[in-house]
Backbone and ligand atoms as CSV (ligand in chain L), in Angstrom:
chain,resi,resn,atom,element,x,y,z
A,1,MET,N,N,-15.447,6.134,-10.089
A,1,MET,CA,C,-14.358,5.233,-10.389
A,1,MET,C,C,-13.699,4.468,-9.131
A,2,GLU,N,N,-13.295,3.104,-9.414
A,2,GLU,CA,C,-12.809,2.618,-8.263
A,2,GLU,C,C,-11.366,3.014,-7.662
A,3,LYS,N,N,-11.083,2.928,-6.300
A,3,LYS,CA,C,-10.067,3.551,-5.849
A,3,LYS,C,C,-9.455,2.415,-5.005
A,4,THR,N,N,-8.035,2.422,-4.646
A,4,THR,CA,C,-7.700,1.707,-3.702
A,4,THR,C,C,-6.387,2.333,-2.849
A,5,PHE,N,N,-6.090,1.863,-1.694
A,5,PHE,CA,C,-5.201,2.317,-0.719
A,5,PHE,C,C,-3.820,1.462,-1.038
A,6,ILE,N,N,-2.698,2.265,-1.373
A,6,ILE,CA,C,-1.306,1.553,-1.446
A,6,ILE,C,C,-0.475,2.070,-0.545
A,7,MET,N,N,0.458,1.208,-0.008
A,7,MET,CA,C,1.289,2.049,0.968
A,7,MET,C,C,2.867,1.336,0.814
A,8,VAL,N,N,3.801,2.118,0.481
A,8,VAL,CA,C,5.090,1.560,0.413
A,8,VAL,C,C,5.606,1.570,1.967
A,9,LYS,N,N,5.851,0.408,2.388
A,9,LYS,CA,C,6.196,0.067,3.797
A,9,LYS,C,C,7.666,0.795,4.197
A,10,PRO,N,N,7.943,0.931,5.622
A,10,PRO,CA,C,9.342,1.426,5.788
A,10,PRO,C,C,10.251,0.810,5.325
A,11,ASP,N,N,10.433,-0.457,4.907
A,11,ASP,CA,C,11.665,-0.974,4.237
A,11,ASP,C,C,11.608,-0.570,2.804
A,12,GLY,N,N,10.411,-0.266,2.180
A,12,GLY,CA,C,10.530,0.203,0.814
A,12,GLY,C,C,11.065,1.582,0.707
A,13,VAL,N,N,10.570,2.406,1.605
A,13,VAL,CA,C,11.028,3.684,1.746
A,13,VAL,C,C,12.515,3.836,2.040
A,14,GLN,N,N,13.156,3.031,2.890
A,14,GLN,CA,C,14.414,2.940,3.184
A,14,GLN,C,C,15.239,2.587,2.081
A,15,ARG,N,N,14.788,1.602,1.287
A,15,ARG,CA,C,15.597,1.172,0.210
A,15,ARG,C,C,15.249,1.902,-1.048
A,16,ASN,N,N,14.569,2.954,-1.126
A,16,ASN,CA,C,14.523,3.968,-2.157
A,16,ASN,C,C,13.626,3.369,-3.139
A,17,LEU,N,N,12.681,2.737,-2.874
A,17,LEU,CA,C,11.645,2.035,-3.929
A,17,LEU,C,C,10.440,2.731,-4.175
A,18,VAL,N,N,10.471,3.978,-3.453
A,18,VAL,CA,C,9.074,4.881,-3.736
A,18,VAL,C,C,8.880,5.142,-5.432
A,19,GLY,N,N,9.914,5.594,-5.864
A,19,GLY,CA,C,9.832,5.945,-7.212
A,19,GLY,C,C,9.503,4.889,-8.208
A,20,GLU,N,N,10.165,3.610,-7.931
A,20,GLU,CA,C,10.042,2.368,-8.754
A,20,GLU,C,C,8.466,1.873,-8.799
A,21,ILE,N,N,8.084,1.992,-7.453
A,21,ILE,CA,C,6.651,1.640,-7.383
A,21,ILE,C,C,5.515,2.464,-7.844
A,22,VAL,N,N,5.879,3.818,-7.713
A,22,VAL,CA,C,4.832,4.716,-8.249
A,22,VAL,C,C,5.075,4.496,-9.808
A,23,SER,N,N,6.248,4.280,-10.339
A,23,SER,CA,C,6.334,4.217,-11.948
A,23,SER,C,C,5.527,3.015,-12.411
A,24,ARG,N,N,5.530,1.986,-11.648
A,24,ARG,CA,C,4.866,0.726,-12.002
A,24,ARG,C,C,3.156,0.915,-11.978
A,25,PHE,N,N,2.747,1.709,-11.252
A,25,PHE,CA,C,1.383,2.073,-11.186
A,25,PHE,C,C,1.173,2.875,-12.241
A,26,GLU,N,N,1.855,3.934,-12.673
A,26,GLU,CA,C,1.662,5.022,-13.568
A,26,GLU,C,C,1.868,4.273,-14.932
A,27,ALA,N,N,2.840,3.403,-15.048
A,27,ALA,CA,C,3.024,2.586,-16.278
A,27,ALA,C,C,1.797,1.845,-16.643
A,28,LYS,N,N,1.099,1.245,-15.507
A,28,LYS,CA,C,-0.021,0.337,-15.789
A,28,LYS,C,C,-1.203,1.126,-16.303
A,29,GLY,N,N,-1.165,2.439,-16.089
A,29,GLY,CA,C,-2.297,3.414,-16.465
A,29,GLY,C,C,-3.211,3.946,-15.380
A,30,PHE,N,N,-2.691,3.446,-14.097
A,30,PHE,CA,C,-3.745,4.134,-13.096
A,30,PHE,C,C,-3.337,5.468,-12.900
A,31,GLN,N,N,-4.150,6.221,-11.986
A,31,GLN,CA,C,-4.123,7.486,-11.647
A,31,GLN,C,C,-4.017,7.724,-10.416
A,32,LEU,N,N,-2.759,8.541,-9.826
A,32,LEU,CA,C,-2.510,8.851,-8.549
A,32,LEU,C,C,-3.362,9.935,-8.045
A,33,VAL,N,N,-4.226,9.818,-7.081
A,33,VAL,CA,C,-5.324,10.712,-6.783
A,33,VAL,C,C,-4.815,11.329,-5.344
A,34,GLY,N,N,-3.902,10.659,-4.646
A,34,GLY,CA,C,-3.500,11.122,-3.130
A,34,GLY,C,C,-2.290,10.541,-2.724
A,35,ALA,N,N,-1.447,11.293,-2.086
A,35,ALA,CA,C,-0.050,10.717,-1.643
A,35,ALA,C,C,0.290,11.496,-0.516
A,36,LYS,N,N,1.080,10.788,0.458
A,36,LYS,CA,C,1.680,11.615,1.486
A,36,LYS,C,C,2.874,10.684,2.262
A,37,LEU,N,N,4.008,11.183,2.592
A,37,LEU,CA,C,4.861,10.567,3.294
A,37,LEU,C,C,4.484,10.713,4.853
A,38,LYS,N,N,4.512,9.679,5.514
A,38,LYS,CA,C,4.013,9.684,6.869
A,38,LYS,C,C,4.534,8.783,7.733
A,39,HIS,N,N,4.799,9.195,9.034
A,39,HIS,CA,C,5.152,8.412,10.201
A,39,HIS,C,C,3.922,7.940,10.784
A,40,ILE,N,N,3.629,6.728,10.843
A,40,ILE,CA,C,2.259,6.259,11.356
A,40,ILE,C,C,2.288,6.099,12.845
A,41,PRO,N,N,1.491,6.717,13.580
A,41,PRO,CA,C,1.246,6.786,15.019
A,41,PRO,C,C,0.798,5.302,15.400
A,42,THR,N,N,1.185,4.825,16.490
A,42,THR,CA,C,0.796,3.369,16.887
A,42,THR,C,C,-0.553,3.259,16.859
A,43,GLU,N,N,-1.477,4.131,17.263
A,43,GLU,CA,C,-2.948,3.945,17.412
A,43,GLU,C,C,-3.534,3.823,15.897
A,44,LEU,N,N,-2.848,4.497,14.878
A,44,LEU,CA,C,-3.422,4.218,13.485
A,44,LEU,C,C,-3.084,3.016,12.855
A,45,ALA,N,N,-1.635,2.472,13.377
A,45,ALA,CA,C,-1.308,1.420,12.768
A,45,ALA,C,C,-2.161,0.168,13.402
A,46,GLU,N,N,-2.616,0.391,14.630
A,46,GLU,CA,C,-3.609,-0.821,15.355
A,46,GLU,C,C,-4.927,-0.727,14.777
A,47,GLN,N,N,-5.394,0.451,14.365
A,47,GLN,CA,C,-6.672,0.520,13.668
A,47,GLN,C,C,-6.570,-0.051,12.070
A,48,HIS,N,N,-5.424,0.173,11.465
A,48,HIS,CA,C,-5.267,-0.156,10.150
A,48,HIS,C,C,-5.193,-1.756,9.893
A,49,TYR,N,N,-4.496,-2.210,10.899
A,49,TYR,CA,C,-4.189,-3.642,11.044
A,49,TYR,C,C,-5.227,-4.414,11.987
A,50,GLY,N,N,-6.339,-3.720,12.280
A,50,GLY,CA,C,-7.239,-4.319,13.423
A,50,GLY,C,C,-7.522,-5.729,13.123
A,51,GLU,N,N,-7.745,-6.217,11.912
A,51,GLU,CA,C,-8.209,-7.571,11.563
A,51,GLU,C,C,-7.197,-8.559,11.979
A,52,HIS,N,N,-5.902,-8.186,12.155
A,52,HIS,CA,C,-4.840,-9.203,12.636
A,52,HIS,C,C,-4.624,-9.060,14.123
A,53,LYS,N,N,-5.486,-8.397,14.783
A,53,LYS,CA,C,-5.264,-8.086,16.398
A,53,LYS,C,C,-4.903,-9.408,16.942
A,54,GLU,N,N,-5.300,-10.600,16.639
A,54,GLU,CA,C,-5.283,-11.683,17.489
A,54,GLU,C,C,-4.194,-12.440,16.861
A,55,LYS,N,N,-3.394,-12.124,15.729
A,55,LYS,CA,C,-2.608,-13.080,15.256
A,55,LYS,C,C,-1.109,-12.727,16.080
A,56,PRO,N,N,-0.310,-13.903,16.087
A,56,PRO,CA,C,0.878,-13.941,17.003
A,56,PRO,C,C,1.756,-12.838,16.565
A,57,PHE,N,N,1.751,-12.237,15.224
A,57,PHE,CA,C,2.765,-11.420,14.712
A,57,PHE,C,C,2.171,-9.828,14.715
A,58,PHE,N,N,0.974,-9.624,15.423
A,58,PHE,CA,C,0.510,-8.391,15.455
A,58,PHE,C,C,1.451,-7.357,16.023
A,59,GLY,N,N,2.041,-7.572,17.268
A,59,GLY,CA,C,3.044,-6.694,17.717
A,59,GLY,C,C,4.170,-6.416,17.012
A,60,GLU,N,N,4.725,-7.452,16.221
A,60,GLU,CA,C,5.963,-7.335,15.289
A,60,GLU,C,C,5.221,-6.415,14.141
A,61,LEU,N,N,4.155,-6.767,13.611
A,61,LEU,CA,C,3.611,-5.887,12.464
A,61,LEU,C,C,3.392,-4.382,12.839
A,62,VAL,N,N,2.757,-4.101,14.057
A,62,VAL,CA,C,2.698,-2.750,14.357
A,62,VAL,C,C,4.049,-2.123,14.614
A,63,ASP,N,N,5.012,-2.690,15.188
A,63,ASP,CA,C,6.320,-2.202,15.694
A,63,ASP,C,C,6.993,-1.835,14.174
A,64,PHE,N,N,6.745,-2.673,13.066
A,64,PHE,CA,C,7.545,-2.503,11.911
A,64,PHE,C,C,6.935,-1.345,11.075
A,65,ILE,N,N,5.537,-1.278,11.034
A,65,ILE,CA,C,4.984,-0.310,10.154
A,65,ILE,C,C,5.212,1.137,10.808
A,66,THR,N,N,5.408,1.192,12.156
A,66,THR,CA,C,5.658,2.556,12.754
A,66,THR,C,C,7.079,2.826,12.961
A,67,SER,N,N,8.202,2.065,12.340
A,67,SER,CA,C,9.508,1.961,12.607
A,67,SER,C,C,10.096,3.243,11.778
A,68,GLY,N,N,9.348,3.653,10.743
A,68,GLY,CA,C,9.955,4.765,9.841
A,68,GLY,C,C,8.858,5.260,9.009
A,69,PRO,N,N,9.008,6.284,8.082
A,69,PRO,CA,C,8.011,6.796,7.492
A,69,PRO,C,C,7.287,5.746,6.231
A,70,VAL,N,N,6.171,5.824,5.939
A,70,VAL,CA,C,5.705,4.951,5.044
A,70,VAL,C,C,5.235,5.944,3.848
A,71,PHE,N,N,4.986,5.653,2.629
A,71,PHE,CA,C,4.684,6.538,1.568
A,71,PHE,C,C,3.086,6.062,1.047
A,72,ALA,N,N,2.247,6.716,1.723
A,72,ALA,CA,C,0.694,6.173,1.515
A,72,ALA,C,C,0.202,6.891,0.304
A,73,MET,N,N,-0.626,6.095,-0.407
A,73,MET,CA,C,-1.181,6.558,-1.748
A,73,MET,C,C,-2.679,6.162,-2.037
A,74,VAL,N,N,-3.383,6.802,-2.764
A,74,VAL,CA,C,-4.521,6.510,-3.331
A,74,VAL,C,C,-4.599,6.422,-4.696
A,75,TRP,N,N,-4.852,5.305,-5.454
A,75,TRP,CA,C,-4.791,5.157,-6.976
A,75,TRP,C,C,-6.169,4.954,-7.262
A,76,GLN,N,N,-6.300,5.390,-8.599
A,76,GLN,CA,C,-7.849,5.158,-8.991
A,76,GLN,C,C,-7.742,4.537,-10.542
A,77,GLY,N,N,-8.703,3.696,-10.761
A,77,GLY,CA,C,-8.674,3.065,-12.210
A,77,GLY,C,C,-9.568,1.893,-12.135
A,78,GLU,N,N,-9.777,1.399,-13.409
A,78,GLU,CA,C,-10.995,0.379,-13.526
A,78,GLU,C,C,-10.159,-1.000,-12.959
A,79,ASN,N,N,-11.102,-1.624,-12.070
A,79,ASN,CA,C,-10.676,-2.732,-11.356
A,79,ASN,C,C,-9.327,-2.603,-10.552
A,80,VAL,N,N,-9.047,-1.484,-9.987
A,80,VAL,CA,C,-7.719,-1.230,-9.661
A,80,VAL,C,C,-7.465,-2.071,-8.130
A,81,VAL,N,N,-8.596,-2.372,-7.373
A,81,VAL,CA,C,-7.824,-3.013,-6.205
A,81,VAL,C,C,-7.408,-4.499,-6.700
A,82,LYS,N,N,-8.160,-5.127,-7.380
A,82,LYS,CA,C,-7.691,-6.594,-7.620
A,82,LYS,C,C,-6.342,-6.536,-8.547
A,83,THR,N,N,-6.202,-5.519,-9.453
A,83,THR,CA,C,-5.218,-5.547,-10.368
A,83,THR,C,C,-4.100,-5.045,-9.623
A,84,ALA,N,N,-4.086,-4.065,-8.833
A,84,ALA,CA,C,-3.062,-3.630,-7.663
A,84,ALA,C,C,-2.481,-5.005,-6.996
A,85,ARG,N,N,-3.362,-5.647,-6.508
A,85,ARG,CA,C,-2.721,-6.922,-5.673
A,85,ARG,C,C,-2.267,-7.831,-6.631
A,86,ASN,N,N,-2.503,-7.902,-7.895
A,86,ASN,CA,C,-1.727,-8.861,-8.766
A,86,ASN,C,C,-0.316,-8.302,-8.933
A,87,MET,N,N,-0.379,-6.958,-9.184
A,87,MET,CA,C,0.914,-6.363,-9.552
A,87,MET,C,C,2.023,-6.549,-8.199
A,88,MET,N,N,1.246,-6.636,-6.893
A,88,MET,CA,C,1.986,-6.657,-5.805
A,88,MET,C,C,2.639,-7.987,-5.356
A,89,GLY,N,N,2.021,-9.081,-5.997
A,89,GLY,CA,C,2.267,-10.455,-5.700
A,89,GLY,C,C,1.936,-10.935,-4.332
A,90,LYS,N,N,2.136,-12.329,-4.009
A,90,LYS,CA,C,1.603,-12.800,-2.879
A,90,LYS,C,C,2.244,-12.124,-1.649
A,91,THR,N,N,1.748,-12.180,-0.365
A,91,THR,CA,C,2.256,-11.624,0.800
A,91,THR,C,C,3.546,-12.005,1.122
A,92,ASN,N,N,3.900,-13.463,0.921
A,92,ASN,CA,C,5.314,-13.907,1.315
A,92,ASN,C,C,6.162,-13.799,0.098
A,93,PRO,N,N,6.989,-12.945,0.048
A,93,PRO,CA,C,7.834,-12.602,-1.274
A,93,PRO,C,C,8.475,-13.899,-1.654
A,94,GLY,N,N,8.813,-14.853,-0.784
A,94,GLY,CA,C,9.354,-16.195,-1.363
A,94,GLY,C,C,8.385,-16.952,-2.247
A,95,GLU,N,N,6.926,-16.721,-2.069
A,95,GLU,CA,C,6.171,-17.292,-2.997
A,95,GLU,C,C,5.607,-16.231,-4.068
A,96,ALA,N,N,5.931,-15.027,-3.988
A,96,ALA,CA,C,5.454,-14.175,-5.003
A,96,ALA,C,C,6.230,-14.206,-6.332
A,97,ALA,N,N,5.600,-14.180,-7.435
A,97,ALA,CA,C,6.153,-14.476,-8.716
A,97,ALA,C,C,7.067,-13.284,-9.034
A,98,PRO,N,N,8.094,-13.667,-9.898
A,98,PRO,CA,C,9.066,-12.670,-10.329
A,98,PRO,C,C,8.178,-11.736,-11.466
A,99,GLY,N,N,8.470,-10.445,-11.355
A,99,GLY,CA,C,7.787,-9.559,-12.194
A,99,GLY,C,C,6.874,-8.801,-11.333
A,100,THR,N,N,6.324,-9.349,-9.962
A,100,THR,CA,C,5.550,-8.627,-9.107
A,100,THR,C,C,6.378,-7.701,-8.238
A,101,ILE,N,N,5.937,-6.691,-7.723
A,101,ILE,CA,C,6.601,-5.961,-6.720
A,101,ILE,C,C,7.243,-6.790,-5.503
A,102,ARG,N,N,6.565,-7.550,-4.902
A,102,ARG,CA,C,7.146,-8.408,-3.790
A,102,ARG,C,C,8.065,-9.474,-4.385
A,103,GLY,N,N,7.643,-10.107,-5.536
A,103,GLY,CA,C,8.695,-11.127,-6.161
A,103,GLY,C,C,9.984,-10.423,-6.493
A,104,ASP,N,N,10.107,-9.214,-6.867
A,104,ASP,CA,C,11.336,-8.578,-7.257
A,104,ASP,C,C,12.157,-7.821,-6.116
A,105,PHE,N,N,11.265,-7.413,-5.198
A,105,PHE,CA,C,11.948,-6.719,-4.121
A,105,PHE,C,C,11.709,-6.954,-2.510
A,106,GLY,N,N,10.817,-7.887,-2.411
A,106,GLY,CA,C,10.388,-8.283,-1.035
A,106,GLY,C,C,11.539,-9.276,-0.657
A,107,LEU,N,N,11.675,-9.096,0.866
A,107,LEU,CA,C,12.590,-10.073,1.585
A,107,LEU,C,C,11.857,-11.080,2.557
A,108,THR,N,N,11.224,-10.542,3.263
A,108,THR,CA,C,10.514,-11.572,4.162
A,108,THR,C,C,8.838,-11.261,4.148
A,109,VAL,N,N,8.154,-12.118,5.064
A,109,VAL,CA,C,6.727,-11.924,4.882
A,109,VAL,C,C,6.238,-10.497,5.696
A,110,GLY,N,N,7.275,-10.241,6.683
A,110,GLY,CA,C,7.032,-8.964,7.339
A,110,GLY,C,C,7.478,-7.562,6.668
A,111,LYS,N,N,8.825,-7.872,6.164
A,111,LYS,CA,C,9.613,-6.768,5.297
A,111,LYS,C,C,9.188,-6.948,3.898
A,112,ASN,N,N,7.886,-6.870,3.431
A,112,ASN,CA,C,7.443,-7.037,2.085
A,112,ASN,C,C,7.094,-5.879,1.258
A,113,VAL,N,N,7.782,-4.919,1.567
A,113,VAL,CA,C,7.858,-3.565,0.801
A,113,VAL,C,C,6.509,-2.643,0.504
A,114,ILE,N,N,5.355,-3.488,0.290
A,114,ILE,CA,C,4.176,-2.858,0.018
A,114,ILE,C,C,3.050,-3.478,0.628
A,115,HIS,N,N,1.924,-2.464,0.959
A,115,HIS,CA,C,0.472,-3.013,1.412
A,115,HIS,C,C,-0.459,-2.437,0.363
A,116,GLY,N,N,-1.549,-3.304,0.136
A,116,GLY,CA,C,-2.433,-2.932,-0.703
A,116,GLY,C,C,-3.864,-3.394,-0.377
A,117,SER,N,N,-4.969,-2.689,-0.373
A,117,SER,CA,C,-6.224,-3.080,0.053
A,117,SER,C,C,-6.700,-4.349,-0.682
A,118,ASP,N,N,-7.210,-5.281,0.160
A,118,ASP,CA,C,-7.610,-6.794,-0.323
A,118,ASP,C,C,-9.145,-6.800,-0.894
A,119,SER,N,N,-9.823,-5.646,-0.773
A,119,SER,CA,C,-11.259,-5.567,-1.246
A,119,SER,C,C,-11.640,-3.935,-1.222
A,120,LEU,N,N,-12.918,-3.703,-1.902
A,120,LEU,CA,C,-13.319,-2.681,-2.056
A,120,LEU,C,C,-13.904,-1.784,-0.758
A,121,GLU,N,N,-14.237,-2.823,0.163
A,121,GLU,CA,C,-14.507,-2.366,1.515
A,121,GLU,C,C,-13.288,-1.981,2.281
A,122,SER,N,N,-12.266,-2.792,2.171
A,122,SER,CA,C,-11.116,-2.355,3.009
A,122,SER,C,C,-10.460,-1.092,2.476
A,123,ALA,N,N,-10.439,-1.005,1.055
A,123,ALA,CA,C,-10.009,0.366,0.309
A,123,ALA,C,C,-10.603,1.397,0.799
A,124,GLU,N,N,-11.942,1.335,1.028
A,124,GLU,CA,C,-12.743,2.673,1.281
A,124,GLU,C,C,-12.288,2.844,3.097
A,125,ARG,N,N,-12.327,1.901,3.864
A,125,ARG,CA,C,-11.976,1.927,5.148
A,125,ARG,C,C,-10.571,2.580,5.143
A,126,GLU,N,N,-9.520,1.965,4.624
A,126,GLU,CA,C,-8.218,2.544,4.783
A,126,GLU,C,C,-7.936,3.713,4.046
A,127,ILE,N,N,-8.648,4.232,2.954
A,127,ILE,CA,C,-8.294,5.670,2.377
A,127,ILE,C,C,-8.851,6.403,3.309
A,128,ASN,N,N,-9.981,6.226,4.082
A,128,ASN,CA,C,-10.503,7.180,4.942
A,128,ASN,C,C,-9.631,7.166,6.406
A,129,LEU,N,N,-8.916,6.133,6.781
A,129,LEU,CA,C,-8.122,6.192,7.794
A,129,LEU,C,C,-6.915,7.127,7.635
A,130,PHE,N,N,-6.517,7.111,6.406
A,130,PHE,CA,C,-5.169,7.849,6.048
A,130,PHE,C,C,-5.526,9.378,5.485
A,131,PHE,N,N,-6.444,9.420,4.602
A,131,PHE,CA,C,-6.611,10.695,3.921
A,131,PHE,C,C,-7.936,11.403,4.398
A,132,ASN,N,N,-7.820,12.583,4.406
A,132,ASN,CA,C,-8.865,13.428,4.573
A,132,ASN,C,C,-9.747,13.565,3.144
A,133,GLU,N,N,-10.992,13.983,3.090
A,133,GLU,CA,C,-11.643,14.051,1.779
A,133,GLU,C,C,-10.902,15.108,0.745
A,134,GLU,N,N,-10.559,16.059,1.412
A,134,GLU,CA,C,-9.864,17.174,0.432
A,134,GLU,C,C,-8.488,16.910,0.082
A,135,ASP,N,N,-7.761,15.831,0.580
A,135,ASP,CA,C,-6.645,15.280,0.030
A,135,ASP,C,C,-6.531,14.410,-0.986
A,136,VAL,N,N,-7.832,13.887,-1.324
A,136,VAL,CA,C,-8.016,12.929,-2.532
A,136,VAL,C,C,-8.516,13.904,-3.524
A,137,LEU,N,N,-7.557,13.871,-4.620
A,137,LEU,CA,C,-7.948,14.924,-5.501
A,137,LEU,C,C,-8.426,14.191,-6.836
A,138,LEU,N,N,-9.728,14.690,-7.377
A,138,LEU,CA,C,-10.201,14.109,-8.541
A,138,LEU,C,C,-10.014,15.185,-9.712
A,139,TYR,N,N,-9.162,14.781,-10.642
A,139,TYR,CA,C,-8.816,15.501,-11.726
A,139,TYR,C,C,-9.035,14.771,-13.031
A,140,ASP,N,N,-9.342,15.424,-14.263
A,140,ASP,CA,C,-9.295,14.694,-15.429
A,140,ASP,C,C,-7.896,14.257,-15.848
A,141,LYS,N,N,-8.005,13.088,-16.329
A,141,LYS,CA,C,-6.566,12.613,-16.844
A,141,LYS,C,C,-6.731,12.534,-18.377
A,142,GLN,N,N,-5.749,13.213,-18.944
A,142,GLN,CA,C,-6.030,13.194,-20.620
A,142,GLN,C,C,-5.221,12.007,-21.033
A,143,ASP,N,N,-5.862,11.502,-22.194
A,143,ASP,CA,C,-5.287,10.137,-22.697
A,143,ASP,C,C,-3.890,10.272,-23.335
L,1,CMP,P1,P,0.040,-6.662,4.374
L,1,CMP,O1,O,-0.643,-6.702,3.124
L,1,CMP,O2,O,0.504,-5.322,4.836
L,1,CMP,O3,O,-1.042,-6.979,5.538
L,1,CMP,C1,C,-0.925,-7.788,6.732
L,1,CMP,C2,C,0.519,-7.868,6.857
L,1,CMP,O4,O,0.922,-8.844,7.993
L,1,CMP,C3,C,1.205,-8.596,5.601
L,1,CMP,O5,O,1.103,-7.590,4.526
L,1,CMP,C4,C,2.519,-9.021,6.124
L,1,CMP,O6,O,3.529,-8.123,5.923
L,1,CMP,C5,C,2.224,-9.263,7.659
L,1,CMP,N1,N,2.409,-10.567,7.920
L,1,CMP,C6,C,1.672,-11.687,7.568
L,1,CMP,N2,N,2.147,-12.817,8.111
L,1,CMP,C7,C,3.193,-12.542,8.957
L,1,CMP,C8,C,4.052,-13.172,9.896
L,1,CMP,N3,N,3.984,-14.551,9.914
L,1,CMP,N4,N,5.124,-12.392,10.353
L,1,CMP,C9,C,5.057,-11.152,10.227
L,1,CMP,N5,N,4.135,-10.414,9.518
L,1,CMP,C10,C,3.404,-11.018,8.810
């Protein structure tokens, strides 16, 4: 079954949005199979955001994501990578549609509350960066 990596960023944790965000994915019907509150070390932040290394905002991005705890999760379900991206809305909260997580709660392109993997390949890479195999639990979900 498809899995994706979702992370409530430090602004979302500070603003008590963890429960709201978990609720949205639960209500949609996805299954939570891994979760941890974590203060990201700089090295891990640089690895996670490696594809943005040359971008002018890279330093700012790493500073922000390491500025306080994040809530890292693995969600499982059919087509979860793409559906989760749709539920999050566009990266820039100013362009994110109302009803999406960033559209409803995001403030700026940096402080945009949530990160979600953009492809199956990213999901696998990001899950492996943040979770040990034994921390992702596979259990039967009753309908
Ligand atoms: P995320 O989905 O976590 O992936 C990369 C992040 O870079 C993105 O969300 C934004 O929060 C951040 N980002 C993109 N553009 C900018 C920018 N111009 N300034 C600061 N952060 C940015």
